[in-house]
N, C-alpha and C positions, 0 to 999 in steps of 0.2 A: 335806431331812429327814436327821437324823442316824441312821445305821445302826450299831447296836452288834453286835458279834460275841461270842457266848457259846460257848466251846469247853470240852468235857470230854474230856481225853486220857488214855487208860488204857493202860499198858504193863506187862506181867507176864512177867518172866523166871523168877522164883523162885516155886515153888508148894509147898504142903504135900504131903507124901507121900499117895498114891502117884503123883502127877502128876509127870512128868519136867520138868526145867528147860529153858528156852530161852536164847538168847544175844543176840538182836537186837531184842527188843520195846521195851525201854527206849530203845535207840538210835533206833528209829523215832519214838517219841514226842518225844524230845529234839529230833530234827531237825525235825519238823513244828512244834513249839513255836517253835523258832528262826526258822523260815520265817515264821510268823505275826507274830512280834514284829518281824521285819525288813521286812515288806512291807505291813503295815497302816498306812494313812496317819496315823492318830492313835492313839497308845497309850491315850489316854483312852477310846477306844471298843472296846478289845479286853479281854475278860474271860476269862482262861484259867485253868482248874483242872486239875491233873494228879493221877492216882492211880498210884503205882508199887508193884509187888510186893506186900508185905504190906498196903499201904494199900487195895488193890483187892479188898476182900471183896464178897460179894454185897450185903450191906446197905449198904455204902459207895457202891457204884455206883448202886444204886437211889436212895439218899438224895441224892447229888449230882445225879443226873438231875432229881429233883423240886425240889431247892432252888436249884440253879444254872441249869440250862437253862430252867426254866419262868419265869425272869425275862424272857426274850425276848418282845418285843411285836411288833405288826404291823409288818412291814418290816424287823425285825432278822434276824440270821443265826445259825443254830445249827449247830455242828459237834460230832458225837460220833465220836471216833476210838479204835478198839480194836485193839491188837496183843497177841496172846497165843494160847493154845490155843483151838481150836474143837472141838466134839464133838457128840454126839447123845445123846438119852435116849428111853426108851420113852414113848410118849404114851398118856394115858388113852383109853378107847374113845370118849369124846365127840368126839375130834378125828379119828377115823379117816376121816371123809368127805373131809377136806382134806389128810390125810397118807397117801398111798397106801402108804408103807413103814412106817407106824405109828411113826415116829420124829420127834421134834422136832430141829431144829438148835439148838445152844446155844453160849453163850460161857462159858468155864471161868474162874470167879473164883478168887482166891487160895485161898479156903477151900472150894471147891466139893465136893471129894471127901472131906471129913471126915465123920464120922458124922452130924453135924447140919447139914452144908452142902448146897448145891445149886447147879446151874448156873443161869445166866440164860437161860431158854428164849426162842425167837424170838417166841412169843405174848406173853411178858412184855415183851420189847423193843418189840413193836408197841404194847402198851398205854402204855408210857412215852412213845413217840413221839406217840401220839394225845393224851396229856395236854399235852405241850409244844406241839402243833399247835393247841390251842384258842385261842391268842393270835395265830395266823396268821403266824409267822415263816417264813423260808426254812430248811428243815432238810436237812442233808447228813449221811449216816451213812457212815463208812469202816470196813470190817472187814478186817483182815489176819490171817486165821486160817483153819483148815481148815473145810470144809463151807460156805464162803462163795464160793469160786472156787478155781482151782488153778494150780500152777507148780512147776518143779524146775530145778535146775542141777546139773551133774555134778561140782561141786567143793564140798567142805565143806558138805554139805546137811543141814539139820535140818528135820524136819517139824513144823509147828505143829498137831499133832493129839494128842489123848489118847483112850484107848478110851471107848466109849459107856458111859454110866451105866445100869446094868441096873435100877436102882430105878425104880418107877413112882409118881410123886407123885399124891396125891389132889388134887382141884380146889382145896381150901382151902389148899393149900401153894403155889399160884401167887399172883400179885399181884391176881387178880380180886376184885371186890367181891362181897358176898353176893348182890346183885341180878343180877350177871352170871352167877354160878354157877347161880342158880335158872333163869335164862333158858337157859343152856347145857344144863342137864339136863332141861328141860321142852319144848324145841322143836328141830326140825331146821333152823329158819331163823336160828339164832344166827350173828351175823357178828362176825368178829374186830375189835377196836378198830383204827381205821385213821386215820392222819393223813397229810397230804400231806408227802412227803419224797422224797429221792433217795438211793439206796444204791449205793455203789461197794464191791465186795467182791473179795477176792484171788482167789477161785476159785469154781467152781460148788459146789452143795451136796453133790455126790458126789465132790469132789476134795480134794486136799491142798495146803495152802499151804506154801511152802518158805522157809527162810532160806538166804542165801548170804553169802559173804565178799567184799565189794567195797571197794576203796580202803582195805584194811587194817582193815575194821570189819565185824562181823556185822550184817546187815540183813535185813528181810523183802524178798523180791524185789519184791513188789507195791508196798510202801511206798517202796522206793528209786526205782523207775522212775516212780512217781506224782510224787514230789517232784522228781525230775530233770526231768520234763516241765514242772512248774510253774516251776522255776528258769529253764529255757531258753526259755520262752514269750516271744514278742515282743508284749508287751501282755497283756491279759486273755484267758484261754481260757474258752470255754463248757464246761460239764460234759461235753457230748458230745465236744468236741474233746480235752479232757483225757483222757477214757477211751480214745478211739481210739488216741492215741499210746502211752499206758501199756499198753494191751492189746497193741499191736504189738510193743513192746519186750519185755514179759514173755514173750509167745508165742515170739518169735524167740530169746530168750536162755535161757529156763528150760523144761526139758522137762516136759510134762504138767501145765501150769498155764494156765488160761484165765480171766482176770478177768471179772466180770459187772457189768452196769449195770442197775439197776431204778429205775423212777419211778412214783409213783402218778398223776402227770399228765405226759404226754410233753413238754408245753411247758416243763417245768422243765429239761429237758436242754439247752435253748438259752439258758439264763441263765448269766452268768459264774460261775465257781466262787467261792464265798463272797460272793455278792450281786451285784446289778445288775439292769438291765432286760433283757428279751428282746432279742436282737440278731439282725439279719438276717445270714444266712450262706449263702454259696454252697456247694453240695454238692461234696464232693471225696472221692477215694479215698485211703486210707493205703497207702503202698508200704513194705514191709518184707521182710527176708530170713527165710524160714521153711522149715524142712525142706530145706535146700540149694537153694532156689529163691527168686528175687524174686517177690513176690506182691502183689496188691491185695486189699482186704478186701471183695470182692463177687464173686459167681459167677452160675451159671445161675438160681438162685432170686431173684436181684436184677435179672435182666434182661440180664446180660452174654451176648451171643450167641456161639455157638461159631464159631471160624474156619471159613470156607467158601470154597471155590474160590479159594484164595490170598488172600482178604481177611480182615482181622481188626480188632478194636478197637484204635484208636491213642490214645495218651495223651500229654499234656504233663506233664512232671515239674517240680515246684517245690520249693524248700527247705521244710522243715516249718514254719519260722517265717514263711513268706510270709503276708502279710495277705490278707484276703478280696478287696480291690480288686486285688491283684497277680494273682490267679487269672484275672482277666478279660483280662489282657494277655499274649498269647502271647510277646511279646518278652522277658518276664521269666522264661520257662521256662528251666531249666538242662539239660534233656535231653528225650528222648522214650522211649516204651516201646510195645511191641506185645504184645498178649495172645497167648500161644502155646498155652495149654490152659485150658479153663474147667471148674472143678469146681463142685459145688453151692453152696458157701459162699465160695469164693475162686477166684482165677484166677492162673495163672502168667504172668509177663511177661518180656520181654527188653528190657533197658534199653540205650539207645545215647546217645552224646553226653556221658556223664559219666565223667571219668577218675578213677581211684583209688577205685572203688566198694569200700566196706567193709560187711560183713554187719551191723554195728551201726547203720548209718544208717537213718533213716526219712524218707520224703518225702511230699508231697502230690501228687496227680495229678488231672487233669480229662480227661474223654473229649473227643477232638477229632474222631473219626469212628467210625462203626459199620459192620460188614461187611455187614449185611443192609439192604435198602431200608426206609426209614421208612414209617409208615402213610401211605397215599395220601389226599389230600383234593381234591375237585373244587371249583374256584373259579368262581362265576357272579355276574353283576351288573354294577355300575358300574365302568368301567375304571379310573377314578382311584383308587377305594378298593381295587380288586384289585391295582393296581400297587404300592401301599404294602404290601399284605399279602405280595405276592411277594418284595419286598425283605426283609421280616422273616423269611420262610420260608427264605431262603438260608442262614441260620446255624443252622437247626434240625436236630437229630439224630433227632427223633422223628416228624416229619411232613414231607411234601413234596407239591407240586402234581402231580396226575396228570390226564391227559386220558382215562384209562380209567375204568371203573366203580370206585367206592370207597365204603366205608361212610359216610364223613363228607363233608359239603359245607359250604363257607364261602360265604355269601351276602353281598354288599355291595349294599345297596339303600336308597334314601331317606336317605342319609347315616348309615346304621347297619350294623353287622356282626352276622351271625347264624351260629351253628353248628347244623347240622341233620343228620339222617340222610338219606342220599340216597334211601332207599326211600320215605319219606313226607313229607320236608321238615318234620318235627317239630323245633322248637327244643329243643336239649339243655341249654343254659345261658342265662343272661341276655344280652340284647343289649348291644353296646358302641356308644355313640353317637359320631358324627362321624368323619371321615376325617383322621387325622393319623398321623405316624410312631409316636407313643406309643400311640394306640389300636390301630393295626395290630399292634404288638408285643404289646399286651395280648390281642388275640383269638388270636394265634398261641400265646401262653403257655397259653391255655385249651385250644387244640387239643392241645398237648403234654401237658397235665394229663390229658385224656381218653385220649390214646394210651398213657400210662404205666399208667393204670387198666386199659385193655383188655389190655395185655401181661400184667399180673398175672392178670387174669381168665382169659386164654387159656392160662396156664401149665398144661401137662399132664405126666403121668408120662412119663419117657423109656422108649422101647421096650425098652432093654436092662436096666432096673432088675431086680435080683434080689429086691427087697422085694415081697412079695405085696400086691395092692391093698387087702386087708382086714387088713393087719398091725396097724394101729391103727384101731379102730372108734370112730366118733363117734356117740354115742347122745343123742337129744333126748327130754327128759322134760317132761310137763306134768301137774301134779297127781299125781305119782307114777307116771304111766303113760308107757311109752315110745312115742313117735310114730315109726312106721316107714315112713310114706309117702315116696315119692321127692320129692314136692313137698308141703310141709306148710303148711296154711293156718291161721293163728291169728286169731281174731276178738275184737274188743272185745265185752263182754257187758253187757247192761242190768242195772244194780244200783240198784234204786229209781229215783232221779231223775237218775242219771248213768251214763255208759258206763265200765265198768271195764276198765282196760288189761290185755291178756294178758301172760303171762310163761311162761318155760320155763327149763330147765336143760340144760347140756351136760356129758356125761361122756365122757372118752377112756379107752379100754382097749387095752393092748398085748397082742395075741393071738399075737405072734411069739415066737421063741426067742432074741431078741437085744435089747439096749437100743436104743431109738430116741428121737430128738429130735423133738418135735412143736411146731410153731408154728401158731397159729390166727389168721387174718387176717379182719377185717371190712371188706368192700367195700360201701360204702353207695351208694344211688342218687343221691347228690350227688357222686359220683366221689371220695369220701374212702377212704383205706385206713388202718386202725388195727390195732395188734397188742396191744391192752390187755387181752385176756381172760385172759392170764397176765402177771404183773407184769414178768417179764424178757423178754417177747415169746415165750417158749417154755418147754418143760419136758422133762426126760428122764424116760422111763418104762422101767423094767425089764420083762422078760418077765412077763406076768400082772398087772402093776400097772394100776391105774385111778386117775383123778383127775378132780375136778369143776372146770370152768372158773369163773373168778371166785370161787374159794374156796367153792364150793357155794351161792353166792348166786343168787337168781332173776335172769334176764336179761329186760329189758323192751323189746321192739321197739315202735316208735311210728309212728303217722301224725300228723305234727306238726299242732298246732292251726291254724296259719296255712293250711297246704295243705288241711286238712279243711274249713275255712270256704270255700275256693275250689272245693269239689266233688271234691277228690282223696280217694278212700276207701281206696286201697291203697298200700302202700309196699314197698320191696324192699331187702334187704340180702343180701350174699353172705358166708358164713363159709367161708373156704378154709383147710383144714388141710394143711400140708406136713410130711411125715415124712421124716427123713433119718437116716443112720447117724452123722453128725457134727453138732455144734452150728453154728448160723448165726445171724446178727443179723437177725431179722425186722423190727426197727424201721427198718432201712434202706429198707423198702418203704413206709413210712408217707407219706401226703400228706394235706393238709387238704382240706375240701370246697370246692366252688365254687358260685357262685350259680346257681340254677335260674331259668327264666323266670317272670315274675310273671303271675298270673291275677287277674281282677277279684274282689274280696272280697264275699261275701254275708253279711249280718248273721246271726249265730247267737246264740241266747239262752244266756247263761251268767252265773253270779254276778258281780256288779260290785263285790264287796268289794275292799279294798286288796290282800289277798294274791292273789286271783284275777287282778286287773289286773296285779300285779307278775309273776306266773308267766306270763302271756300274752306277756310280753316276752322270755322265756327259752325258746329252742328247743333240744331235744336230738335228735340224729339217730343217733348211733352207739349200738350196742347197749350197754346199761349195766345196772348193778345199782342198784336202788332197792328203796320198800316192797320083730480086726484082720487079717484073712485076705485081704482084697482090696487092690488097689493104688489103688482109687478109692472115692469116697464115693457112696452111692446115695440116691435120694429118690423119692417117689411123691406123687401128689395125687389127690383125689377130692372129690365135693361132694354136698350136699343142699340143696334149695330150700325156703324157708319164706316164705309170703305172709302179711302182716299186713293185716287188713281192719277198718276202722272205719266201720260202717254209719251211715246217717243216717235219722232218722224220716221226713223228707220227701225223696223222691228228688231229687237235684240236677238242674239243667238239664243235658242231655247236653253233654259237654265240647266236642264238635265244633261244636254250635250256639253255645255260649258263646264259643268262640274265634273263630268266623266273625264273630259280632256285634262282638266286641271289636276285631278287626282293623279294622273299619269305623270304630268309635268312636275308636280310639286311633291310627289310622294305623300299624298294625303295631307298636304299642308293646310287645306281649308275645306269647307264643306258647304252644304246647301242651307240657306235660310228658309224657314217656313214662310209660307205666303202670309200677307198682311191684310188686315181689314180694320178700319177704325170702328170701335164698338162703344155704344153708350148703354149703361145699365141704369134703369130708372126704378126707384122704389116708391 
């Protein structure tokens, strides 16, 4: 399949008064254009249009977005790159529910601040992206401007920000259609146009993007280090990898600027920049020099344990251009590091074995040992199968065999592996058949997956935190009423001839006297962890501010159709809110779901039309929307439990009886699921 790249590159140094001029935006666009022209395999497949200075009016940007980028088809690649001023403008009352500060973030066009001009608001950019997304290309947005991320350097610094526009536009002055305006003004359920895309931005929406002078040229700090990373990459970089190194370089070299990465679908982050299929990638830490210390980009909230009793986390250090396969070979490591101090979102390390360390260097690192004992697991059953499992366990950092009591049990019996709880021998995930080295590694990987999930679930507020437990309140609403129970049960309701799925909304409110960063995690009962209730994984809230998760859209917990047919009537999710005084990357905590044990299916009457049968094949489990005074950073956690119940007209066969019968019929071919409850954890 031929993949075409459609790029719209906008660089504005010269603005009409009263907007101040910049110096490096055109340079940024010229550089990224040259990179594209030099690295795309076939120039026939590259379609680049640029808008410089006076060309980049509001109407021209909108028109090129619609005429040029909308040519992209399924499988093609779209790149919108903007370098210029960013700003804000007062938002109409209709948007207040999703804008806690009552301000839009905007891109400042060449003619924005003229009497008849206007900025391009984030809501309008979202609509343009949604229009391009109708043909299903891969869309990447890069914004090097203020209120998109942040960064500074102490030499020849220019800020890419212009003062907020005090004018308040009426809804008909936006790009919205008349139908969208009518919907927005008549309902509280209006949703912003949304198309799948990835956004790489120079700074957070509360920060300032900086220009610096590098190599004798004015450049945006973010653009320079983004392109530097692309040039130095050994082969194709995934978007996640591209961002990690760019973020590390900007943060270590530019004061007060923290680039941000957002994606409507987290799987997009593991695709190569500017196209390609999803790639398998070993997890690694980025090592960089920040605030006079070598650090890794993970801390206590990511599961890095504090040094204890002379023991600490050890790391193997690799060059940044090391391939994924190299990270599996310790012999290719160029040095070692030990964690000396763990902060909430990062950890300080001491590097050994590398001569001539320079602050500008960036490395990859993998953990080789942890200071605290891994989760214990009891092994029982057939010796041959257990010996293979013991061999696989020897290299695990998360689980180890124990002879004492432990929460988890690994059973090898009848040429099958099971993972159960020791207390009741209930299978937690699907069985793994046959005894081989490969299947033993597979069952150990599932043990590690569960252990990581448990570590996040058990994460609790540190005893020394100065943040009050209720500093940020998480409020659950259903049908406009706040649900204040400690464990909230939501039930499907009979609606004529079908069960109607429940829904709720989540609002966060900062009741403290300081700005706090909030990340909301969803831990599902399939051992998945997602951070998608806020697009960037988290959000800053100033004192007194409040914000709705998922942009004020309803959240629908589910009892999946397949499990419901098997007699499972309750499901469980955990929403864990982590509140900190500094930003952290909550997406590092994410992990996919794993298979649960199968139960025998009983026939349930349901429409057999094509659409019904098609939807029966698609299962959704994650919560979703459908119909500076201290020398350390603080964080706290808390939680709320929500149970979702999907009743049945005819009571199902008791699960214990069905499982017992099924064990006999299928020779232990499946097992019992643990009961489910939707849980929310508020910090």
